[in-house]
TIDRENLO-917881 format. One line per 5 residues: for each residue x, y, z of N, C-alpha, C. Coordinates in Angstrom, 1 decimal, always signed. Atoms other than C-alpha are relative to their C-alpha. Example, Ala and Ser with C-alpha at 12.3 -4.5 7.8 and 13.67 -1.06 7.14 Angstrom:
2
+0.9,-1.2,+0.0,+12.3,-4.5,+7.8,+0.9,+1.2,+0.0 ~ -0.9,-1.1,+0.0,+13.7,-1.1,+7.1,-0.8,+1.1,+0.8
***
This chain:
173
-0.8,-0.9,+0.6,+10.8,-55.9,+0.1,-0.6,+0.9,-1.0 ~ +0.9,-0.8,+1.1,+8.6,-54.8,-2.7,-0.8,+0.9,+0.4 ~ +0.7,-1.1,-0.7,+6.0,-53.3,-0.6,+0.6,+1.2,+0.7 ~ -1.0,-1.1,-0.4,+8.7,-51.2,+1.0,+0.3,+1.1,-1.2 ~ -0.3,-0.9,+1.3,+9.8,-49.9,-2.4,-1.1,+0.8,-0.7
+1.3,-0.5,+0.5,+6.3,-49.4,-3.7,-0.3,+1.5,+0.9 ~ +0.5,-1.3,-1.0,+5.6,-47.2,-0.6,+1.1,+1.1,-0.1 ~ -0.9,-1.1,+0.3,+8.7,-45.2,-1.2,-0.1,+0.9,-1.3 ~ +0.4,-0.5,+1.3,+7.8,-44.6,-4.7,-1.1,+1.0,+0.1 ~ +1.4,-0.8,+0.0,+4.2,-43.5,-4.0,+0.4,+1.2,+0.9
-0.6,-1.2,-0.6,+5.8,-41.1,-1.3,+0.7,+1.1,-0.8 ~ -0.9,-0.8,+0.8,+8.3,-39.8,-3.7,-0.9,+0.9,-1.2 ~ +1.0,-0.4,+1.0,+5.4,-39.3,-6.5,-0.8,+1.1,+0.8 ~ +0.9,-0.9,-0.7,+3.2,-37.6,-3.9,+0.9,+1.1,+0.3 ~ -0.8,-1.2,-0.3,+5.9,-35.2,-2.8,+0.1,+0.8,-1.3
-0.2,-0.7,+1.4,+6.6,-34.4,-6.5,-1.2,+0.9,-0.5 ~ +1.7,-0.6,+0.2,+2.7,-33.6,-7.1,-0.2,+1.2,+0.8 ~ +0.1,-1.1,-0.9,+2.6,-31.5,-4.2,+0.9,+1.2,-0.2 ~ -0.7,-1.4,+0.2,+5.6,-29.3,-4.9,-0.4,+0.5,-1.3 ~ +0.3,-0.6,+1.3,+4.8,-29.0,-8.7,-1.4,+0.7,+0.2
+1.4,-0.4,-0.1,+0.9,-28.5,-7.9,+0.4,+1.4,+0.9 ~ -0.2,-1.4,-0.7,+2.1,-25.6,-5.2,+0.8,+1.0,-1.1 ~ -0.7,-0.9,+0.9,+4.4,-24.1,-7.9,-1.0,+0.4,-1.2 ~ +0.7,-0.2,+1.0,+1.7,-24.2,-10.5,-1.1,+1.0,+0.5 ~ +1.0,-1.0,-0.7,-0.8,-22.7,-8.2,+0.5,+1.3,+0.4
-0.9,-1.3,-0.3,+1.6,-20.0,-7.1,+0.1,+0.9,-1.4 ~ -0.1,-0.7,+1.4,+2.2,-19.1,-10.9,-1.4,+0.5,-0.3 ~ +1.2,-0.5,+0.3,-1.5,-19.0,-11.5,-0.5,+1.4,+0.8 ~ +0.4,-1.1,-0.8,-2.1,-16.5,-8.6,+0.9,+1.2,-0.3 ~ -0.8,-1.1,+0.3,+0.9,-14.4,-9.8,-0.6,+0.7,-1.3
+0.6,-0.6,+1.2,-0.5,-14.2,-13.3,-1.3,+0.7,+0.1 ~ +1.2,-0.7,-0.2,-4.0,-13.3,-12.1,+0.2,+1.3,+0.3 ~ -0.1,-1.2,-0.6,-2.7,-10.4,-10.3,+0.7,+1.0,-1.1 ~ -0.6,-0.9,+1.1,-0.9,-9.2,-13.6,-1.0,+0.3,-1.0 ~ +1.2,-0.2,+1.2,-4.1,-9.2,-15.8,-0.3,+1.5,-0.1
+0.3,-1.5,-0.1,-5.0,-5.9,-17.3,-1.2,+0.4,+0.8 ~ +1.4,-0.3,-0.8,-8.3,-6.0,-15.3,+0.5,+0.2,+1.5 ~ -0.4,-0.2,-1.4,-6.2,-6.2,-12.0,+1.2,+0.8,+0.2 ~ -1.3,-0.8,-0.1,-2.9,-4.3,-12.9,-0.4,+1.5,+0.2 ~ +0.3,-1.6,+0.0,-3.0,-0.6,-11.8,+1.2,+0.7,-0.3
-1.3,-0.6,+0.6,-0.7,+1.4,-13.9,+0.1,+1.4,+0.9 ~ -0.5,-1.1,-1.0,+1.2,+4.2,-11.8,-0.2,+1.2,-0.9 ~ +0.4,-1.3,+0.5,+0.1,+7.6,-12.5,+1.4,+0.7,-0.5 ~ -1.4,-0.4,+0.4,+3.9,+8.4,-12.7,+0.3,-0.4,-1.5 ~ +0.2,+0.6,+1.3,+3.6,+6.2,-16.0,-0.7,+0.7,-1.1
+0.8,-0.6,+1.2,+1.1,+8.1,-17.9,+0.9,+0.9,-0.9 ~ -0.9,-0.7,+1.1,+2.2,+9.8,-21.0,-0.8,+1.4,+0.0 ~ +0.5,-1.2,+0.2,+1.5,+13.4,-22.0,-1.3,+0.0,-0.4 ~ +1.2,+0.0,+0.6,-1.6,+12.8,-23.9,-1.1,-0.2,+1.1 ~ +1.0,+0.3,-1.2,-3.2,+11.4,-20.6,-0.1,+1.3,+0.7
+0.2,-1.2,-0.6,-2.3,+14.6,-18.9,-0.4,+1.0,-0.6 ~ +0.5,-1.1,+0.7,-3.0,+16.9,-21.5,-1.7,-0.1,-0.2 ~ +1.2,+0.2,-0.1,-6.6,+15.5,-21.5,-0.5,+0.4,+1.5 ~ +0.4,+0.1,-1.3,-6.9,+15.6,-17.6,+0.0,+1.4,+0.6 ~ -0.3,-1.2,-0.4,-5.3,+19.0,-17.0,-0.4,+1.2,-0.8
+0.1,-1.1,+0.7,-5.8,+22.4,-18.0,+1.1,+0.5,-0.6 ~ -1.3,-0.3,+0.9,-3.2,+24.0,-20.4,+0.9,+0.5,+1.1 ~ -0.7,-0.6,-1.1,-1.9,+26.1,-17.3,+0.5,-1.1,+1.0 ~ -0.2,+1.1,-0.9,-2.1,+22.9,-14.9,+1.3,-0.9,-0.7 ~ -1.0,+0.8,+0.9,-0.1,+21.1,-17.6,+1.6,+0.4,-0.1
-1.3,-0.7,+0.0,+2.7,+23.6,-18.0,+0.7,+0.0,+1.4 ~ -0.8,+0.1,-1.3,+3.2,+23.7,-14.3,+0.4,-1.4,+0.6 ~ -0.1,+1.1,-0.6,+2.8,+20.3,-13.2,+0.8,-1.2,-0.7 ~ -0.6,+0.8,+1.0,+4.1,+18.3,-16.2,+1.4,+0.4,-0.6 ~ -1.2,-0.5,+0.6,+6.5,+20.7,-17.6,+1.1,+0.8,+0.8
-0.7,-0.7,-1.1,+7.8,+22.1,-14.2,+0.1,+1.7,-0.2 ~ +0.3,-1.7,+0.3,+6.6,+25.9,-15.2,-0.3,+0.4,+1.3 ~ +0.4,-0.8,-1.3,+5.8,+28.4,-12.6,-1.0,+1.1,-0.2 ~ +1.0,-1.1,+0.3,+2.8,+30.8,-12.4,+0.7,+1.1,+0.6 ~ -0.6,-1.4,-0.5,+3.3,+34.5,-12.0,-0.2,+0.1,+1.4
+0.1,-0.1,-1.5,+3.6,+35.5,-8.2,-1.2,+1.0,+0.0 ~ +1.1,-0.8,-0.2,+0.3,+37.1,-6.8,-1.0,-0.1,-1.1 ~ +1.1,+0.3,+0.9,-1.9,+35.6,-9.5,-0.6,-1.4,+0.2 ~ +0.4,+1.1,-0.2,-2.6,+32.3,-8.4,-1.3,-0.2,+1.1 ~ +1.0,+0.0,-0.7,-5.9,+31.2,-6.7,+0.1,-0.2,+1.4
-0.1,+0.5,-1.5,-4.5,+30.2,-3.3,+1.1,+0.6,+0.6 ~ -1.1,-0.7,-0.8,-1.6,+32.6,-2.5,-0.6,+0.9,+1.1 ~ +0.5,-0.8,-1.3,-3.8,+34.7,-0.3,-1.2,-0.6,+0.7 ~ +1.0,+1.0,-0.5,-6.1,+31.8,+0.6,-0.1,-0.1,+1.5 ~ +0.0,+0.0,-1.4,-7.3,+31.9,+4.3,-1.1,-1.0,+0.5
+0.6,+1.2,-0.4,-9.9,+29.0,+4.4,+0.7,-1.1,+0.7 ~ -0.7,+1.1,-0.7,-9.1,+26.2,+6.9,-0.3,-1.1,-0.9 ~ +0.1,+1.3,+0.6,-8.6,+22.8,+5.4,+1.2,-0.6,-0.7 ~ -1.1,+0.6,+0.7,-6.4,+20.6,+3.3,+0.1,+0.4,-1.4 ~ -0.3,-0.1,+1.6,-4.8,+21.0,+0.0,+0.4,-1.1,-0.7
-0.3,+1.3,+0.6,-4.5,+18.2,-2.4,+0.7,+0.3,-1.5 ~ -0.5,+0.0,+1.3,-2.5,+17.7,-5.7,-1.2,+0.2,-1.0 ~ +0.8,-0.2,+1.1,-4.4,+19.1,-8.7,-0.3,-0.9,-1.1 ~ -0.3,+1.1,+1.1,-3.3,+16.4,-11.0,-0.6,-1.3,+0.5 ~ +0.3,+1.3,-0.3,-4.0,+13.2,-8.9,-0.9,+0.0,+1.5
+0.6,+0.1,-1.3,-5.7,+14.3,-5.5,+0.5,-0.4,+1.1 ~ -0.7,+0.3,-1.3,-3.0,+13.2,-3.2,+0.0,+1.3,+1.0 ~ +0.0,-1.0,-0.9,-3.3,+15.1,+0.2,+1.6,+0.5,+0.2 ~ -1.4,-0.6,-0.1,-0.2,+17.5,+0.5,+0.2,+0.8,+0.9 ~ -0.2,-0.9,-1.2,-0.7,+20.3,+3.0,-1.3,+0.3,+0.7
+1.1,-0.5,-0.8,-2.7,+21.7,+5.7,+0.0,+1.6,+0.2 ~ +0.1,-1.7,-0.2,-3.8,+25.4,+6.3,+0.3,+0.1,+1.1 ~ -0.5,+0.0,-1.5,-2.7,+24.7,+9.7,+1.7,+0.6,-0.2 ~ -1.5,-0.5,+0.1,+0.9,+25.3,+8.3,+0.2,+0.9,-1.2 ~ +0.0,-1.0,+1.2,+0.2,+28.0,+5.5,+0.2,+1.3,+0.6
-0.2,-1.2,-0.2,+1.5,+31.2,+6.0,+0.4,+1.0,-1.0 ~ -0.2,-1.1,+1.1,+2.0,+34.6,+4.2,+1.6,+0.3,+0.0 ~ -1.3,-0.2,+0.0,+5.7,+34.5,+3.2,+0.5,+1.6,-0.8 ~ -0.1,-1.1,+0.9,+5.2,+37.6,+0.9,+0.6,-0.3,-1.4 ~ -0.6,+0.4,+1.3,+6.5,+35.7,-2.1,-1.0,+0.0,-1.0
+1.1,+0.3,+0.8,+3.2,+35.5,-4.0,-0.6,-1.2,-0.3 ~ +0.5,+1.5,-0.1,+2.7,+31.8,-3.8,-0.4,-0.4,+1.1 ~ +0.4,+0.8,-1.3,+1.1,+29.6,-1.3,+1.5,-0.5,+0.5 ~ -1.1,+0.6,-0.7,+3.6,+28.9,+1.3,-0.5,-0.6,+1.4 ~ +0.4,+0.9,-1.1,+3.6,+26.2,+3.9,+1.4,-0.2,+0.7
-1.3,+0.4,-0.6,+6.3,+25.4,+6.6,-0.2,-1.6,+0.0 ~ +0.0,+1.2,+0.0,+5.5,+21.9,+6.5,-1.0,-0.8,-0.9 ~ +1.0,+0.8,+0.7,+3.7,+18.9,+4.5,-0.7,-0.5,+0.9 ~ +0.8,+0.7,-0.8,+0.8,+17.0,+5.7,+0.5,-1.4,+0.2 ~ -0.7,+1.4,-0.1,+2.6,+13.8,+5.1,+1.2,+0.0,-0.7
-1.2,+0.2,+0.6,+6.1,+13.5,+4.5,+0.2,-1.2,-1.2 ~ -0.1,+0.9,+1.1,+5.5,+10.5,+2.2,-0.8,+0.3,-1.1 ~ +0.8,-0.5,+1.0,+3.3,+12.6,-0.2,+0.9,+0.6,-0.9 ~ -0.7,-0.8,+0.8,+6.1,+14.5,-1.6,+1.3,-0.6,+0.0 ~ -1.5,+0.3,+0.2,+9.5,+13.8,-3.1,+0.9,+1.4,-0.3
-0.9,-1.2,+0.3,+12.3,+16.4,-3.0,+1.2,-0.3,-0.9 ~ -1.0,+0.2,+1.0,+14.8,+16.7,-5.8,+0.6,+1.3,-0.2 ~ -0.8,-1.0,+0.4,+17.8,+18.7,-6.7,-0.3,+0.8,-1.1 ~ +0.3,-0.5,+1.3,+16.8,+21.1,-9.4,+1.3,+1.3,-0.1 ~ -1.0,-0.8,+0.4,+19.7,+23.1,-11.1,-0.3,+0.9,-1.0
+0.6,-0.8,+1.2,+17.5,+24.8,-13.9,+0.2,+1.7,+0.1 ~ +0.1,-1.3,+0.0,+17.5,+28.6,-14.7,+1.3,+0.5,+0.9 ~ -1.3,-0.7,-0.6,+21.2,+29.1,-13.2,-0.1,+0.0,+1.4 ~ +0.0,+0.0,-1.5,+20.0,+28.3,-9.7,+0.3,-1.4,+0.6 ~ -0.1,+1.2,-0.6,+20.5,+25.5,-7.2,-1.2,+0.2,+1.0
+1.1,+0.1,-1.1,+17.1,+24.7,-5.4,-0.3,-1.4,+0.1 ~ +0.6,+1.3,-0.3,+15.0,+22.0,-4.2,-1.5,-0.2,-0.4 ~ +1.4,+0.2,+0.6,+12.1,+20.7,-6.4,-0.8,-0.6,+0.8 ~ +1.4,+0.9,-0.7,+8.6,+19.5,-4.5,-0.7,-0.6,-1.1 ~ +1.0,+0.9,+0.9,+7.0,+16.7,-6.4,-0.8,-0.9,+0.5
+1.2,+0.8,-0.5,+3.9,+15.0,-5.9,+0.6,-1.6,+0.0 ~ -0.5,+1.3,-0.1,+5.1,+11.5,-5.0,-1.0,-1.2,-0.9 ~ +0.9,+1.2,+0.4,+1.9,+9.6,-6.2,-0.2,+0.3,-1.7 ~ +0.2,+0.1,+1.3,+1.8,+11.2,-9.8,+1.0,+0.8,-0.7 ~ -1.0,-0.6,+0.4,+5.0,+13.1,-10.2,+0.0,+1.4,-0.5
+0.5,-1.1,+0.3,+3.4,+16.3,-10.5,+1.1,+1.0,+0.5 ~ -0.9,-1.2,-0.6,+5.9,+19.5,-10.1,-1.1,+0.9,+0.7 ~ +0.7,-0.7,-0.7,+4.4,+21.4,-7.3,+0.6,+1.4,+0.2 ~ -0.3,-1.4,-0.4,+7.0,+24.3,-6.5,+1.4,-0.4,+0.5 ~ -1.6,+0.1,-0.7,+10.5,+24.5,-4.4,-0.2,+0.2,+1.3
-0.4,-0.2,-1.2,+11.4,+24.2,-0.9,+1.2,+0.9,+0.4 ~ -1.3,-0.7,-0.4,+13.6,+26.7,+0.8,+0.3,+0.1,+1.4 ~ -0.6,-0.1,-1.4,+15.5,+27.2,+4.0,-0.4,+1.3,+0.7 ~ +0.2,-1.3,-0.6,+14.0,+30.7,+4.8,-1.5,+0.0,+0.6 ~ +1.5,+0.0,-0.9,+10.6,+29.7,+6.6,+0.2,+0.5,+1.2
+0.0,-0.4,-1.5,+9.6,+30.5,+10.2,+1.0,-0.9,+0.9 ~ -1.2,+0.8,-0.8,+12.6,+29.7,+12.3,-0.7,-0.6,+1.2 ~ +0.6,+0.6,-1.0,+10.1,+29.0,+15.3,-0.8,-1.3,-0.5 ~ +1.0,+1.6,+0.3,+8.3,+26.0,+13.2,+1.3,-0.7,-0.7 ~ -1.0,+1.0,+0.6,+10.6,+24.0,+10.6,+1.0,+0.6,-0.6
-1.0,-0.8,+0.7,+12.4,+26.8,+9.1,+0.1,-0.2,-1.5 ~ +0.5,+0.4,+1.4,+11.0,+25.6,+5.7,-0.8,+0.9,-0.6 ~ +1.3,-0.6,+0.6,+9.1,+27.4,+3.0,-0.2,-0.8,-1.1 ~ +0.4,+1.0,+1.4,+7.3,+25.0,+0.5,-0.7,+1.1,-0.7 ~ +0.4,-1.0,+0.8,+6.7,+27.7,-2.0,-0.7,-0.8,-1.2
+0.8,+0.8,+0.7,+4.0,+26.0,-4.0,-0.9,+0.7,-1.1 ~ +0.8,-0.6,+0.9,+2.1,+27.0,-7.4,-1.4,-0.3,+0.3 ~ +1.3,+0.3,-0.3,-1.4,+27.4,-6.7,-0.8,-0.9,-1.0 ~ +0.7,+0.8,+1.0,-2.5,+25.7,-10.1,+0.3,-1.5,+0.2 ~ -0.2,+1.5,-0.5,-0.9,+22.3,-8.5,-0.5,-0.3,+1.2
+0.7,+0.2,-1.2,-3.1,+22.7,-5.5,-1.6,+0.1,-0.3 ~ +1.5,-0.1,+0.0,-6.8,+22.2,-4.8,-0.5,-0.1,+1.3 ~ +0.7,-0.1,-1.2,-8.4,+23.2,-1.7,-1.0,-1.0,+0.4 ~ +0.9,+1.2,-0.2,-10.6,+20.5,-0.1,-1.5,+0.6,-0.2 ~ +1.4,-0.4,+0.3,-13.5,+22.8,-0.4,-0.4,+0.4,-1.3
+0.2,-0.2,+1.6,-13.0,+23.2,-4.2,+0.0,-1.4,-0.6 ~ +0.1,+1.5,+0.6,-12.9,+19.3,-4.7,-1.4,-0.1,-0.3 ~ +1.4,+0.3,+0.5,-15.7,+18.2,-6.8,-0.3,-1.5,+0.4
***
């Protein structure tokens, strides 16, 4: 009788040790992933001082304060080179020259995004208008607005994007 009882106690204690050992190991792994050296702070969480150091005053005004550059003044409104356009704040791939067209608006216009997961669309009711704001999903930069007056034979969309919020692949450093 005594050997069976001792055997049950040993099995019970071994089970407890395995359970708690696994829990402790799991907690250590979770903690190691959250250390300052392993944690990556989201670009969307960066404060204004970070962006003021990284961006030009015009980029900061447009990308972080939802400003707008004047039409027909931006670097890319009349750009014809083939290639990809990236977010000037974080480098995320946003638009392809294959979808760029001359809308006559004075801003770079695209009828589609390169990757639908790269941008976020948000209702914008500023300035007495109802529009749809286009935001870089990676860093939260204001890019411009999207309208439903684009080429009907394509998507019908016009992504009207500020040049200062873009960087053509051939201009990347």
